[in-house]
N, C-alpha and C positions, 0 to 999 in steps of 0.2 A: 510041332515046332517047340523046342525047349527054350527056356530063358537062359540068358548068359548071366553068370555071376561076374563080379568086377574083374577078377583075375582072368577068366576065360575071354572076356571082352578085350582086356588089355593085350593078351596074347594074340588074339585074332587081328587086332588093329596093328600090332607090330609086324605080323606076317604080311599083312596087306601092304603096309608101308615099304617093307623090304622089297616086295615084288614090284611096287610102283617105282622105287628108286632104281632098281635094276633095269627097268624099261626106259628110263629117262634118256640115255644116250641115243637110243633108237628114235625116240620122239623128237629130239633136237635135230637129228640128222634129217628127218622128214621136213621139218620146218625150214631148216637152212637150205635144203635143196630147192624148195619152193621159192624162198627169198632169192637165191642165186639165179633162178630162171627169170625172175622179174628184173633183177639187177642187170642182167645181160642186155636188156632192152634199153637201158640208160634213160629211164623216165625221170628219176630223181624226185619222186613225189615226197612230200612231207605230210604226215598225218598227225594231228594233235587234237586234243579236246579241251573245251572250257567247261564251265559249270552247266551250260545249257546246250552246247552244240559240239559237233565233230567237224573239223575243218580238214580239207585236203587241198594242198597247194602244189601245183605242177607248173614248172617253168616251160613255156612254149614260145619259141622265137618266131615260128612261121604262123602268122595270123590266118593264113589260108586253111590250115588244119581245122580251125574252129568251124568252118562252113559245113564240113562233113561229119563233125563229131556229134555223137549221141551219148548221153550220160543216163544210166539207169542205176537204181540201187534197191537193195532189199534191206531187211532189218540188220544184217551184219556184213554186207559186202557192197561195194560200189563197182560198177562195170562201165568202162569207157570204150566205146567203139570209135574207130578212126584215129586212135592215138598212136598205135604201133603199125609198122609197115605191113606185117602179116594181117590178113583180113580176119582178125579175131578180136574179141573184147579183151581189154586189159583189166584184170581183177585187182581190187584193193580191199584187203580185209580191214574192217573197222574195229576199233578198240572196244566199243560198247554198242549196244543195240540202239537203233535210231527209229524215229517215227516213220510211218508209212508215207506221209505227205508233209510238205513244208520245206523241202530242200530247194536250194538256189545255187546258181553259179554266176560268177562275174569274171571277166577278163580285164586286167588292168596292169600296166607297166610290165608286160611280158609274163605275167603270172595268171594262170587259171585258178581261181579259188572256188571250191565247192563247199557249201555250208549245209550240214544235215542236222536237224534238231534231234537231240537225245530223247530217247523214250524213257520217261521217268514214271510213267503210270504202269506199274507192275500189276498184272492181273493174276490173282492166285485162284486156284481151284482146289476145293477140299475133296479128299478121297475118303469115303467111308470104309471102315475096316469091318469085314465080316468075320464073325467068330463061329466056330463049329465046336460044340462040346458034346 
């Protein structure tokens, strides 16, 4: 493996950036088609974050829906079963990673509010570099 000088590095970086920029329209189309499929179900959820938490607010007029609703979440997604007529979970992508435990949900004034605590404890792992000479 050879070492880059500054000019070679700059050239490689520019080539990589040009390649990434040319792929952007494709990436945006994929995201927008996923968003459109969720928007067709007219859930109208709002996702926002504060310093410590991620909040999801969903307007629900029929209180009976809450009886059969189940809410699950992973570090980057929230899934709500029983929210859409099709018998499948409704996924919500979270803007940041959240903790494994500590989430809560409350229904008040026609709004289901889900609170998920942010994961601020980043665990880093060091990787040793082997050298062969």
